[in-house]
C-alpha positions as CSV (number, residue, x, y, z in Angstrom):
1,M,0.0,0.0,0.0
2,A,1.3,3.5,-0.9
3,A,2.0,5.9,1.9
4,D,-0.8,8.2,0.6
5,G,-3.4,5.5,0.7
6,T,-3.7,5.4,-3.1
7,D,-4.1,1.6,-3.2
8,D,-6.7,1.7,-0.5
9,A,-8.7,4.3,-2.4
10,A,-8.4,2.4,-5.7
11,A,-9.6,-0.8,-3.9
12,R,-12.6,1.1,-2.5
13,D,-13.4,2.5,-5.9
14,A,-13.2,-0.9,-7.4
15,R,-15.7,-2.2,-4.8
16,A,-17.9,0.8,-5.4
17,R,-17.9,0.1,-9.2
18,T,-19.2,-3.4,-8.6
19,A,-21.7,-2.4,-5.9
20,G,-25.1,-3.2,-7.0
21,G,-23.8,-6.1,-9.0
22,A,-24.8,-6.1,-12.6
23,G,-25.6,-2.4,-12.7
24,E,-22.4,-1.3,-14.5
25,G,-20.0,-4.0,-15.5
26,W,-22.4,-6.2,-17.5
27,L,-23.0,-3.8,-20.3
28,P,-20.6,-4.1,-23.3
29,A,-19.2,-0.7,-24.5
30,R,-20.4,-1.2,-28.0
31,L,-23.9,-2.1,-26.9
32,G,-24.2,1.2,-24.9
33,V,-23.0,3.2,-27.8
34,A,-25.3,1.4,-30.2
35,A,-28.3,2.1,-28.0
36,V,-27.5,5.8,-27.9
37,A,-26.8,6.0,-31.6
38,T,-30.1,4.2,-32.4
39,A,-32.1,6.5,-30.1
40,F,-30.4,9.5,-31.8
41,G,-31.4,8.4,-35.3
42,L,-34.9,7.4,-34.4
43,L,-35.7,10.6,-32.6
44,A,-34.2,12.7,-35.4
45,W,-36.4,10.8,-37.9
46,W,-39.5,11.1,-35.7
47,S,-39.2,14.9,-35.3
48,W,-37.7,15.8,-38.7
49,A,-38.4,19.4,-39.8
50,K,-40.8,19.9,-36.8
51,W,-38.4,21.6,-34.5
52,T,-38.6,25.2,-35.7
53,D,-41.0,28.0,-34.7
54,V,-42.5,29.9,-37.6
55,Q,-42.1,33.3,-36.0
56,I,-40.4,33.5,-32.7
57,D,-36.6,33.6,-32.1
58,F,-35.2,31.2,-34.7
59,G,-35.6,33.6,-37.7
60,N,-33.0,35.7,-36.1
61,E,-30.7,32.7,-35.9
62,L,-31.0,32.4,-39.7
63,Y,-31.0,36.0,-40.7
64,V,-27.9,37.2,-38.8
65,P,-25.4,34.6,-40.0
66,W,-26.8,35.0,-43.5
67,Q,-26.1,38.7,-43.4
68,L,-22.6,38.1,-41.9
69,S,-21.9,35.7,-44.8
70,L,-22.7,38.6,-47.2
71,G,-20.1,40.8,-45.5
72,K,-22.0,42.8,-42.8
73,V,-20.3,43.3,-39.5
74,L,-21.7,42.3,-36.2
75,Y,-22.3,45.2,-33.7
76,R,-21.6,47.7,-36.4
77,D,-24.2,46.8,-39.0
78,I,-26.3,44.4,-36.9
79,A,-27.5,45.0,-33.4
80,H,-26.7,42.0,-31.2
81,R,-27.0,41.5,-27.5
82,H,-24.9,38.4,-27.1
83,G,-21.3,37.3,-27.7
84,P,-20.0,37.0,-31.2
85,L,-19.0,33.3,-31.4
86,S,-22.3,31.6,-32.4
87,A,-23.3,34.2,-35.1
88,H,-19.8,33.9,-36.7
89,L,-19.7,30.1,-36.5
90,N,-23.1,29.8,-38.2
91,A,-22.0,32.4,-40.8
92,L,-19.0,30.1,-41.4
93,W,-21.3,27.1,-42.0
94,F,-23.3,29.2,-44.5
95,T,-20.2,30.4,-46.3
96,C,-18.8,26.9,-46.6
97,C,-22.0,24.8,-47.2
98,G,-24.6,27.2,-48.5
99,V,-27.3,29.3,-46.9
100,S,-30.2,27.2,-45.8
101,L,-31.9,26.0,-42.6
102,R,-30.8,22.5,-43.5
103,T,-27.2,23.5,-43.2
104,L,-27.7,24.6,-39.6
105,V,-29.7,21.5,-38.9
106,Y,-26.9,19.2,-40.0
107,F,-24.3,21.0,-38.0
108,N,-26.5,21.3,-34.9
109,L,-27.1,17.5,-35.1
110,A,-23.3,17.1,-35.2
111,I,-23.0,19.3,-32.1
112,L,-25.7,17.3,-30.3
113,A,-23.8,14.1,-31.2
114,A,-20.6,15.7,-29.7
115,I,-22.6,16.7,-26.5
116,C,-23.8,13.0,-26.2
117,A,-20.3,11.7,-26.7
118,M,-18.8,14.0,-24.0
119,T,-21.7,13.3,-21.6
120,F,-21.1,9.5,-22.1
121,R,-17.4,10.0,-21.4
122,I,-17.9,12.0,-18.2
123,F,-20.5,9.7,-16.7
124,R,-18.6,6.6,-17.8
125,L,-15.5,7.7,-15.9
126,S,-17.3,8.2,-12.7
127,C,-20.3,5.9,-12.9
128,G,-19.6,3.2,-15.5
129,R,-21.1,2.3,-18.9
130,F,-24.7,1.5,-17.9
131,T,-25.2,4.9,-16.1
132,A,-23.5,6.7,-19.0
133,T,-25.8,5.0,-21.5
134,L,-28.9,5.8,-19.4
135,T,-28.0,9.5,-19.0
136,C,-27.4,9.9,-22.7
137,L,-30.8,8.3,-23.4
138,V,-32.4,10.9,-21.0
139,L,-30.5,13.7,-22.7
140,L,-31.9,12.6,-26.1
141,G,-35.3,11.5,-25.1
142,V,-36.2,14.3,-22.7
143,F,-34.1,17.3,-24.0
144,G,-32.5,16.8,-27.4
145,F,-35.6,16.8,-29.7
146,S,-38.2,18.1,-27.4
147,Q,-41.2,20.4,-27.7
148,Y,-43.3,21.0,-24.6
149,V,-44.7,24.5,-25.4
150,G,-46.3,26.1,-28.4
151,I,-43.1,27.8,-29.4
152,A,-40.9,25.2,-30.9
153,N,-37.4,26.5,-30.4
154,Y,-36.4,24.8,-27.2
155,N,-34.4,21.8,-28.6
156,Y,-30.8,21.2,-29.7
157,V,-31.6,21.1,-33.4
158,T,-33.0,24.6,-33.8
159,P,-32.3,26.3,-30.5
160,Y,-33.8,29.7,-29.8
161,H,-30.3,30.9,-29.3
162,H,-27.3,29.0,-30.5
163,Q,-25.3,30.5,-27.7
164,Q,-27.0,28.1,-25.4
165,T,-26.0,24.9,-27.2
166,H,-22.6,26.1,-28.3
167,G,-21.8,27.3,-24.8
168,L,-22.9,24.0,-23.3
169,A,-20.8,21.9,-25.7
170,L,-17.7,24.0,-25.0
171,S,-18.4,23.8,-21.3
172,L,-18.4,20.0,-21.4
173,A,-15.2,20.1,-23.5
174,M,-13.7,22.2,-20.7
175,I,-14.8,19.8,-18.0
176,L,-13.3,16.8,-20.0
177,S,-10.0,18.7,-20.5
178,L,-9.7,19.4,-16.8
179,V,-10.4,15.7,-16.1
180,E,-7.9,14.5,-18.6
181,Y,-5.2,16.6,-16.9
182,L,-6.1,14.9,-13.6
183,R,-5.7,11.6,-15.4
184,R,-2.6,12.3,-17.5
185,R,-0.9,15.3,-15.8
186,T,0.1,16.8,-19.1
187,P,0.0,20.7,-19.2
188,P,-1.6,21.1,-22.7
189,W,-4.9,19.9,-21.2
190,T,-5.1,22.9,-19.0
191,G,-4.5,25.2,-21.9
192,L,-7.3,23.5,-23.9
193,A,-9.6,23.8,-20.9
194,G,-8.8,27.5,-20.7
195,A,-9.4,28.0,-24.4
196,C,-12.8,26.3,-24.1
197,L,-13.7,28.7,-21.2
198,G,-12.6,31.7,-23.3
199,L,-14.9,30.5,-26.1
200,V,-17.8,30.0,-23.7
201,F,-17.3,33.6,-22.5
202,L,-18.1,34.6,-26.1
203,T,-21.6,33.1,-26.0
204,K,-23.8,34.1,-23.1
205,A,-23.3,35.1,-19.5
206,E,-25.8,32.6,-18.2
207,I,-23.7,29.8,-19.7
208,A,-20.3,31.4,-19.1
209,A,-20.7,32.2,-15.4
210,P,-21.3,28.5,-14.4
211,A,-18.5,27.4,-16.7
212,A,-16.1,29.9,-14.9
213,A,-17.2,28.6,-11.5
214,T,-16.6,25.0,-12.6
215,A,-13.2,25.9,-14.1
216,G,-12.3,27.5,-10.7
217,V,-13.2,24.3,-8.8
218,G,-11.4,22.1,-11.4
219,L,-8.3,24.3,-11.3
220,A,-8.3,24.3,-7.6
221,A,-8.4,20.5,-7.6
222,I,-5.5,20.4,-10.1
223,L,-3.3,22.8,-8.1
224,A,-4.1,21.1,-4.8
225,S,-3.3,17.7,-6.1
226,E,-0.3,18.6,-8.2
227,P,2.8,16.8,-7.0
228,G,5.2,19.4,-8.4
229,G,6.4,22.5,-6.7
230,T,5.0,26.1,-6.6
231,R,6.7,26.9,-9.9
232,R,4.8,24.1,-11.8
233,R,1.5,25.2,-10.2
234,V,2.1,28.8,-11.3
235,R,2.9,27.6,-14.8
236,L,-0.2,25.5,-15.0
237,A,-2.4,28.4,-13.9
238,A,-0.6,30.6,-16.5
239,V,-1.2,28.1,-19.3
240,F,-4.9,28.0,-18.3
241,A,-5.2,31.8,-18.2
242,G,-3.4,32.2,-21.5
243,G,-5.7,29.7,-23.2
244,A,-8.8,31.5,-21.8
245,L,-7.6,34.9,-23.0
246,L,-6.5,33.8,-26.5
247,P,-10.0,33.4,-28.2
248,V,-11.3,36.6,-26.5
249,A,-8.3,38.6,-27.7
250,A,-8.7,37.1,-31.2
251,F,-12.3,38.2,-31.5
252,V,-11.5,41.7,-30.2
253,A,-8.8,42.0,-32.8
254,L,-11.1,40.7,-35.5
255,L,-13.8,43.2,-34.6
256,A,-11.4,46.1,-34.1
257,R,-10.6,46.0,-37.8
258,E,-14.1,47.2,-38.5
259,M,-14.9,49.5,-35.5
260,P,-13.3,51.4,-32.6
261,I,-11.6,49.2,-30.0
262,E,-14.0,50.2,-27.3
263,D,-16.9,49.1,-29.4
264,A,-15.2,45.8,-30.2
265,L,-14.6,45.2,-26.4
266,R,-18.3,46.0,-25.6
267,G,-19.4,43.7,-28.4
268,V,-17.2,40.8,-27.2
269,A,-18.6,41.4,-23.7
270,G,-22.0,40.4,-25.0
271,N,-24.8,40.4,-22.5
272,W,-22.4,40.6,-19.5
273,I,-22.9,44.4,-19.7
274,Y,-26.6,44.1,-19.2
275,L,-26.3,42.2,-15.9
276,G,-27.3,44.1,-12.8
277,G,-29.8,44.6,-10.1
278,G,-32.4,45.9,-12.5
279,L,-32.4,42.7,-14.6
280,F,-34.8,40.8,-12.4
281,A,-37.0,43.9,-12.0
282,D,-38.1,42.9,-15.5
283,R,-41.2,40.8,-15.2
284,F,-40.1,38.4,-17.9
285,Y,-36.9,37.5,-16.0
286,A,-38.5,37.6,-12.6
287,V,-41.2,35.1,-13.5
288,G,-38.7,32.9,-15.3
289,A,-36.4,32.8,-12.2
290,G,-39.4,32.3,-9.8
291,L,-38.6,35.6,-8.0
292,D,-42.2,36.9,-8.5
293,D,-43.3,34.5,-5.7
294,L,-40.3,33.9,-3.5
295,A,-42.1,32.0,-0.6
296,G,-44.4,30.0,-2.9
297,N,-41.7,28.9,-5.3
298,A,-39.3,28.1,-2.5
299,G,-41.9,26.0,-0.9
300,R,-42.6,24.1,-4.1
301,A,-38.9,23.4,-4.5
302,V,-38.6,22.1,-1.0
303,W,-41.7,19.9,-1.4
304,A,-40.4,18.4,-4.6
305,F,-37.0,17.7,-3.0
306,V,-38.7,16.1,0.1
307,G,-40.8,14.0,-2.3
308,I,-37.7,12.6,-4.1
309,A,-35.8,12.2,-0.9
310,G,-38.8,10.4,0.7
311,V,-39.3,7.9,-2.1
312,T,-35.6,7.3,-2.3
313,G,-35.5,6.7,1.5
314,V,-38.3,4.1,1.2
315,A,-36.4,2.3,-1.6
316,V,-33.2,2.3,0.5
317,A,-35.1,0.9,3.5
318,A,-36.7,-1.8,1.3
319,D,-33.3,-2.6,-0.2
320,R,-31.9,-3.3,3.3
321,W,-34.4,-6.0,3.8
322,L,-33.8,-7.6,0.5
323,P,-32.1,-11.0,1.1
324,A,-28.8,-11.6,-0.5
325,G,-28.4,-14.5,-3.0
326,P,-27.9,-15.4,-6.6
327,R,-31.6,-14.7,-7.4
328,R,-31.5,-11.1,-6.0
329,W,-31.1,-9.4,-9.4
330,Q,-33.9,-11.5,-11.0
331,W,-36.3,-10.4,-8.3
332,C,-35.2,-6.8,-8.6
333,F,-35.6,-6.9,-12.4
334,A,-39.1,-8.2,-12.1
335,V,-40.0,-5.5,-9.6
336,G,-38.5,-2.8,-11.7
337,L,-40.4,-4.0,-14.8
338,C,-43.7,-4.0,-12.9
339,V,-43.0,-0.4,-11.6
340,F,-42.1,0.7,-15.1
341,A,-45.3,-0.7,-16.6
342,L,-47.4,0.8,-13.8
343,L,-45.9,4.3,-14.3
344,V,-46.3,4.2,-18.1
345,W,-49.9,3.0,-17.6
346,L,-50.7,5.5,-14.9
347,P,-48.3,8.4,-15.5
348,D,-50.2,10.8,-13.1
349,L,-48.8,8.7,-10.2
350,V,-45.7,10.9,-10.5
351,P,-45.9,14.7,-11.0
352,W,-43.3,14.6,-13.8
353,R,-43.8,18.2,-14.8
354,R,-43.1,19.5,-11.3
355,L,-40.2,17.3,-10.3
356,A,-37.7,19.7,-11.8
357,R,-38.5,22.1,-9.0
358,A,-36.2,20.0,-6.8
359,L,-33.2,20.2,-9.1
360,P,-31.5,23.2,-7.5
361,L,-31.5,21.4,-4.1
362,T,-30.5,18.0,-5.5
363,S,-27.7,19.6,-7.5
364,L,-26.5,21.7,-4.5
365,A,-26.5,18.6,-2.2
366,A,-24.7,16.4,-4.8
367,G,-22.2,19.2,-5.6
368,A,-21.3,19.8,-2.0
369,L,-20.9,16.1,-1.2
370,L,-18.9,15.3,-4.4
371,S,-16.7,18.4,-4.1
372,G,-16.0,17.7,-0.5
373,W,-15.1,14.1,-1.3
374,C,-12.7,15.2,-4.1
375,W,-11.0,17.7,-1.8
376,R,-10.4,14.9,0.8
377,Q,-9.1,12.7,-2.0
378,R,-6.7,15.3,-3.5
379,Q,-3.7,13.3,-2.5
380,R,-5.1,10.1,-3.9
381,P,-4.9,10.4,-7.7
382,A,-6.9,7.4,-8.7
383,S,-9.9,8.3,-6.5
384,L,-9.7,12.0,-7.5
385,A,-9.6,11.2,-11.2
386,R,-12.6,8.9,-10.8
387,W,-14.9,11.3,-9.0
388,A,-13.8,14.6,-10.4
389,P,-15.9,14.3,-13.6
390,L,-19.1,14.0,-11.6
391,A,-18.1,16.6,-9.1
392,L,-17.3,19.2,-11.9
393,W,-20.5,18.2,-13.6
394,S,-22.5,18.9,-10.4
395,V,-20.9,22.3,-10.0
396,Y,-21.8,23.2,-13.5
397,A,-25.3,21.8,-13.2
398,F,-26.1,23.9,-10.2
399,G,-24.7,27.0,-11.7
400,L,-26.8,26.6,-14.9
401,L,-29.9,26.7,-12.8
402,G,-29.3,30.3,-11.7
403,K,-31.6,31.8,-14.3
404,M,-34.5,29.5,-13.1
405,I,-33.3,29.0,-9.5
406,L,-36.8,29.0,-8.0
407,N,-38.7,28.0,-11.1
408,A,-36.6,25.1,-12.4
409,R,-38.3,23.3,-15.3
410,I,-37.7,20.8,-18.0
411,H,-39.6,22.8,-20.7
412,H,-38.7,26.3,-22.0
413,Y,-35.2,27.2,-21.1
414,G,-34.8,24.0,-19.2
415,F,-33.8,22.1,-22.4
416,V,-30.2,23.4,-21.7
417,L,-30.3,24.9,-18.2
418,A,-32.0,22.0,-16.5
419,M,-30.4,19.2,-18.5
420,P,-27.1,18.7,-16.6
421,A,-29.0,18.8,-13.2
422,T,-31.5,16.2,-14.4
423,L,-28.7,13.8,-15.6
424,L,-26.9,14.3,-12.3
425,L,-30.0,13.3,-10.4
426,V,-30.4,10.2,-12.6
427,A,-26.7,9.3,-12.0
428,C,-27.1,9.7,-8.2
429,L,-30.2,7.5,-8.1
430,V,-29.0,4.9,-10.5
431,H,-25.3,4.6,-9.4
432,A,-24.1,6.7,-6.5
433,I,-26.7,5.8,-3.9
434,P,-26.7,2.1,-4.8
435,A,-22.9,2.1,-4.7
436,R,-23.0,3.3,-1.1
437,L,-25.3,0.4,-0.3
438,G,-23.0,-2.1,-1.8
439,S,-21.8,-3.7,1.4
440,R,-25.3,-4.1,2.8
441,A,-27.7,-7.0,2.3
442,G,-29.5,-5.8,-0.8
443,G,-26.3,-4.3,-2.2
444,G,-28.4,-1.4,-3.7
445,A,-29.9,-3.7,-6.3
446,L,-33.5,-2.7,-5.5
447,V,-32.7,1.0,-5.4
448,R,-31.0,0.7,-8.8
449,A,-33.9,-1.3,-10.4
450,L,-36.5,1.2,-9.1
451,A,-34.4,4.2,-10.3
452,V,-33.9,2.7,-13.7
453,A,-37.7,1.9,-14.0
454,A,-38.7,5.5,-12.9
455,T,-36.1,7.0,-15.3
456,A,-37.4,4.9,-18.3
457,A,-41.0,5.8,-17.4
458,G,-40.0,9.5,-17.3
459,I,-38.5,9.3,-20.8
460,V,-41.7,7.7,-22.1
461,F,-43.8,10.5,-20.4
462,F,-41.8,13.3,-22.0
463,L,-41.8,11.6,-25.4
464,R,-45.5,11.5,-25.2
465,W,-45.7,15.1,-24.2
466,S,-43.6,16.1,-27.3
467,H,-45.7,13.8,-29.5
468,E,-48.8,15.8,-28.5
469,F,-47.2,18.8,-30.3
470,Y,-45.4,17.0,-33.1
471,Q,-48.5,15.2,-34.4
472,R,-50.1,18.5,-35.1
473,R,-47.2,19.8,-37.2
474,D,-48.2,18.9,-40.7
475,F,-48.3,22.2,-42.5
476,A,-45.3,23.2,-44.6
477,V,-43.9,26.7,-44.6
478,G,-41.0,27.6,-46.9
479,Q,-39.5,25.6,-49.7
480,G,-36.7,23.2,-50.3
481,P,-34.0,23.1,-47.6
482,D,-35.7,26.0,-45.8
483,A,-39.0,24.2,-45.4
484,I,-40.4,23.5,-41.9
485,L,-43.5,21.8,-40.6
486,V,-45.8,23.8,-38.3
487,E,-49.2,23.5,-36.9
488,G,-51.9,23.4,-39.5
489,P,-55.0,25.7,-39.8
490,G,-57.1,23.2,-37.8
491,V,-54.8,23.8,-34.8
492,G,-53.5,27.3,-35.1
493,A,-53.5,30.2,-37.5
494,R,-49.8,31.2,-37.4
495,G,-48.5,28.8,-40.0
496,E,-51.1,29.4,-42.6
497,V,-51.1,33.2,-42.1
498,I,-47.3,33.4,-42.3
499,S,-47.3,31.2,-45.5
500,R,-49.9,33.4,-47.1
501,A,-48.0,36.5,-46.1
502,L,-44.9,35.2,-47.7
503,G,-46.8,34.6,-50.9
504,R,-48.4,38.1,-50.8
505,L,-45.1,39.9,-50.1
506,E,-43.4,38.0,-52.9
507,Q,-46.1,39.4,-55.3
508,L,-46.0,43.0,-53.9
509,M,-42.2,43.5,-53.5
510,P,-39.9,44.5,-56.4
511,P,-36.6,42.5,-56.5
512,D,-34.6,45.1,-54.7
513,A,-37.3,46.2,-52.1
514,T,-36.5,46.1,-48.4
515,L,-38.6,44.7,-45.6
516,L,-39.0,45.4,-41.9
517,V,-41.0,43.1,-39.6
518,L,-42.5,44.6,-36.4
519,P,-42.2,43.6,-33.7
520,E,-40.8,40.1,-34.4
521,G,-40.7,37.8,-37.4
522,I,-37.5,38.4,-39.3
523,G,-37.8,34.9,-40.6
524,L,-39.9,36.5,-43.3
525,N,-36.8,38.4,-44.5
526,Y,-34.8,35.2,-44.5
527,W,-37.4,33.2,-46.4
528,L,-37.9,36.0,-49.0
529,R,-34.1,36.8,-49.0
530,R,-35.0,40.5,-48.5
531,L,-32.8,42.9,-46.5
532,N,-33.9,44.7,-43.4
533,P,-32.4,48.1,-43.9
534,T,-32.1,48.8,-40.1
535,P,-29.6,47.2,-37.7
536,Y,-32.4,45.9,-35.6
537,S,-34.3,42.6,-36.0
538,L,-36.3,42.5,-32.8
539,F,-38.5,45.3,-31.4
540,L,-39.4,43.9,-28.0
541,P,-39.1,45.5,-24.5
542,A,-35.8,43.7,-23.8
543,E,-34.3,45.1,-27.0
544,F,-35.6,48.6,-26.2
545,A,-33.8,48.4,-22.8
546,A,-30.6,47.0,-24.3
547,F,-30.2,49.5,-27.2
548,G,-31.2,52.8,-25.6
549,G,-35.0,52.7,-26.1
550,D,-37.2,52.9,-29.1
551,A,-36.1,56.4,-29.8
552,R,-32.8,55.1,-31.2
553,M,-34.6,52.5,-33.2
554,L,-36.8,55.2,-34.6
555,E,-33.7,57.1,-35.7
556,A,-32.6,54.1,-37.6
557,L,-36.0,53.8,-39.3
558,R,-36.0,57.5,-40.3
559,A,-32.5,57.2,-41.6
560,R,-33.2,54.1,-43.8
561,P,-36.9,53.7,-44.1
562,P,-37.8,50.2,-45.5
563,D,-39.9,49.9,-48.6
564,F,-42.4,47.6,-46.9
565,I,-43.3,46.9,-43.3
566,A,-45.1,43.7,-42.0
567,L,-46.9,44.1,-38.7
568,V,-46.9,40.5,-37.3
569,H,-49.0,39.8,-34.2
570,R,-47.0,39.1,-31.1
571,P,-48.3,38.3,-27.6
572,H,-47.2,40.9,-25.0
573,R,-48.3,39.8,-21.6
574,E,-45.1,37.9,-20.8
575,F,-43.3,41.3,-20.8
576,G,-45.7,42.9,-18.4
577,T,-46.7,45.6,-21.0
578,G,-49.6,46.5,-23.2
579,P,-49.8,45.6,-26.9
580,F,-47.1,46.6,-29.3
581,G,-47.7,50.1,-30.7
582,V,-50.2,51.0,-27.9
583,D,-48.1,50.9,-24.7
584,P,-45.4,53.6,-24.6
585,R,-43.1,50.9,-23.1
586,N,-43.7,48.7,-26.1
587,G,-43.1,50.6,-29.3
588,R,-45.8,53.3,-29.4
589,R,-43.6,55.9,-30.9
590,L,-42.5,53.5,-33.6
591,M,-46.1,52.8,-34.6
592,Q,-46.9,56.5,-34.7
593,W,-44.1,57.0,-37.2
594,V,-45.2,54.0,-39.2
595,N,-48.8,55.2,-39.4
596,A,-47.6,58.6,-40.6
597,N,-45.4,57.3,-43.3
598,Y,-46.9,54.0,-44.6
599,R,-50.2,53.0,-46.1
600,R,-51.8,49.6,-45.7
601,V,-52.0,47.4,-48.8
602,D,-53.2,44.1,-47.3
603,R,-54.1,42.3,-44.2
604,I,-54.0,38.5,-43.7
605,G,-55.8,37.0,-40.8
606,A,-56.8,38.9,-37.7
607,E,-55.9,42.5,-37.0
608,P,-52.4,42.4,-35.3
609,F,-52.1,43.4,-31.7
610,R,-55.8,43.1,-30.9
611,D,-55.7,39.7,-29.2
612,R,-58.5,38.3,-31.3
613,G,-56.2,36.0,-33.2
614,F,-53.1,35.9,-35.3
615,G,-52.7,38.2,-38.3
616,V,-50.2,40.1,-40.5
617,A,-50.7,43.6,-41.9
618,I,-48.6,44.6,-45.0
619,L,-47.7,48.3,-45.4
620,R,-46.0,50.2,-48.2
621,R,-44.0,53.4,-47.8
622,H,-45.5,56.6,-49.0
623,A,-43.8,58.1,-52.0
624,A,-43.2,61.3,-50.1
625,T,-41.0,59.5,-47.6
626,P,-37.3,60.2,-48.6
627,A,-36.0,57.4,-50.8
628,Q,-32.3,58.1,-50.2
629,P,-31.9,59.4,-46.7
630,P,-28.6,59.9,-45.0
631,P,-26.8,56.8,-43.7
632,A,-27.9,55.2,-40.5
633,P,-25.8,55.9,-37.4
634,D,-23.4,53.1,-36.4
635,V,-25.4,50.7,-34.2
636,S,-22.4,50.3,-31.8
637,D,-23.4,53.8,-30.5
638,A,-26.4,52.1,-28.9
639,L,-24.1,50.1,-26.7
640,R,-22.4,53.1,-25.1
C-alpha cells in the first residue's frame, strides 16, 4: 500500500464500481454506444423538420449569419445583445456549405452528437457504462428533440439561441479537458480547458458564469493535487489563463478591424454588460427565475425535494431488507419491470412536470458532497480522477440553474439549463446511492432497479408530451432546404397566415425592395431573402432596454426607411406591458411613425395586436418619404 493511501482508495473505488452487481459491469461498451446512436437516429427521424417555430426567435438565428456571410459586421451593421461566437460560427457554415436551414440542422445535429459523446465519457469515468448510457438516453429523449410548449425552439436542433447549445458543448469540453489533466498530468490539457472557457465567454453570461465557477473548482483540484512545486503550479495556472484569453483577444482583434476598439470590447462582452440589479425587476426574467413569488416557489422546490428524498428513502429501506443471494437481481428486475409498466400505464402517479423544481436542491447537495469528497481525496490520484468528472458536472449543473433558481423546469429554457442537473439526479439515483449500499444486504440492487424503472418511465412520459405537439405539425412553410412543418390551420392560424403573407409579399415587393417586420418575425426576411435596412431585427421590451430605447430604433427607421413593413401579431403579456404600438413601453412611438409614413396594402388573418387571433398587416412606404436618406448611425453607438 502506498503511503498516501492510493491503493486503498483504488480498492474502495473498485468495490464501489461493482456495488449493485450487474448495474455497470455487464453492459458491453459497443452495446451502450449502439443504444445511444439508435435513439439519436430514431428521434431525429420522428421529429424531422418539426423543431422550428414559424415566427419566434429562430428567424434571427438564420438572418444574422446570412447577413454576416454577405459581408456585414456584427455590432456595427447588426444589433446583437450576445457574444460573437455563435453568429460567426453559423456564418462560417453558411459560407462553406450554402445558406439554408438544412445547413444549420446538420451542423447542430453534429454538435448534439458531440454533446452526447462528451456526456457519455464524463459519466462513464465516474459511474460506469450503464449509467453513462442511461444518462445519454435521458439527454436525447427528454431534452434533445423536445417540444413542450407552443413555441418550438427549445431543442438542440433549432435552439432559440445557438449561444445556449454552443456554450454547453464548449463547457463540457472544458470539463473533460480538466479531467484529462487529472488523469494524465500533461499541461496542454489545462491550456485546452482555458481555451474552451474563453470561447464559452463569447456566448452568453448565463452559460459562461457556471463554466467559470466549474473551471475554478477544477483548477483548484488540479493545483491542490499537483505533485510538483510552486513553480509548476504557477505555470499550469498561467497556461490555463493564456488559453482563456486567446480566443477573447482574437475576437477583439477581428472586430477592431471594423470598429473602434471600445466598441469591439463591448461587443465581445455580449450580455455581460446588461447584468445588474435591474435585470430581475423585468417581469419576464423575474417570473422565469421564480422571483415573482419567493415564498411560494421556494416551498414548491422544498416539497419536490422532500418527495424525491422520501421515495428514495423508502427504496433504501426496502433494499436493506432484500435478502442476498444469486436470485436477487432477478427479483429486482421483475419489480423494476412492474413499476415501469405501472408508471407508463398511470403516468399521473408521478408529478413529472413539477419534479424539476427540486433540481437546485438536489444539485446543490450532490455538488457539495462530491466536491468535499474530491477535496479529501486530493492526494489520492486514482480516487480523485474517478470522482472529479461527476463533481465538476455537479458544480456546472447547479450554476446553470441560476436563471431559473426558484422555477426550475424541463420545458422552455430547461432544455439546456436543467439538462445537466437532471442527468446528475439520474446518476445519483442509479449509481451513486446504490454504490453506497454495496456492502449491505441488498447491495443497492432494488434501489437501482426502481431508479432505472422510474427514469425509463419518465423518458416515455416526456416523449408522449412532445408527441402531442409534433403530431399537429403537418403544414409546410418555406420551400426546399428551408421548409419547416408547423401546426396546420385546424390547430392554429400562425403557420397558414405566415405562409400566405410570404406569398403576398413576394407578389408585392420588387426584387430590390427592403422589408422590416415589427415587432418580431425576421424569418420573413430570411425566407424571402430580402434585406432589413435597419440594424435591428427585434422590437421587444428587452431590446428597447438594451439598445437605448425605441427612440434610437426610430432614428434608424427614419435614416433608412424600409420599402415595406409587415406588422406581425406578437403576444405581449409575458413582458408585463400592453400591446405593441399601444403601450409607450412597447413601441408606441415606432407605430406612430409607421402610421404617418406608410399605407396599408393588405391584411392577412386577424388585426395584429388586438388579441383576437393571429394576423399580418402589410404596409408600403408613402412616395413622399425620402427614398435616399442619410446613412444610419453606427449601431455600436447604442451600446455606449
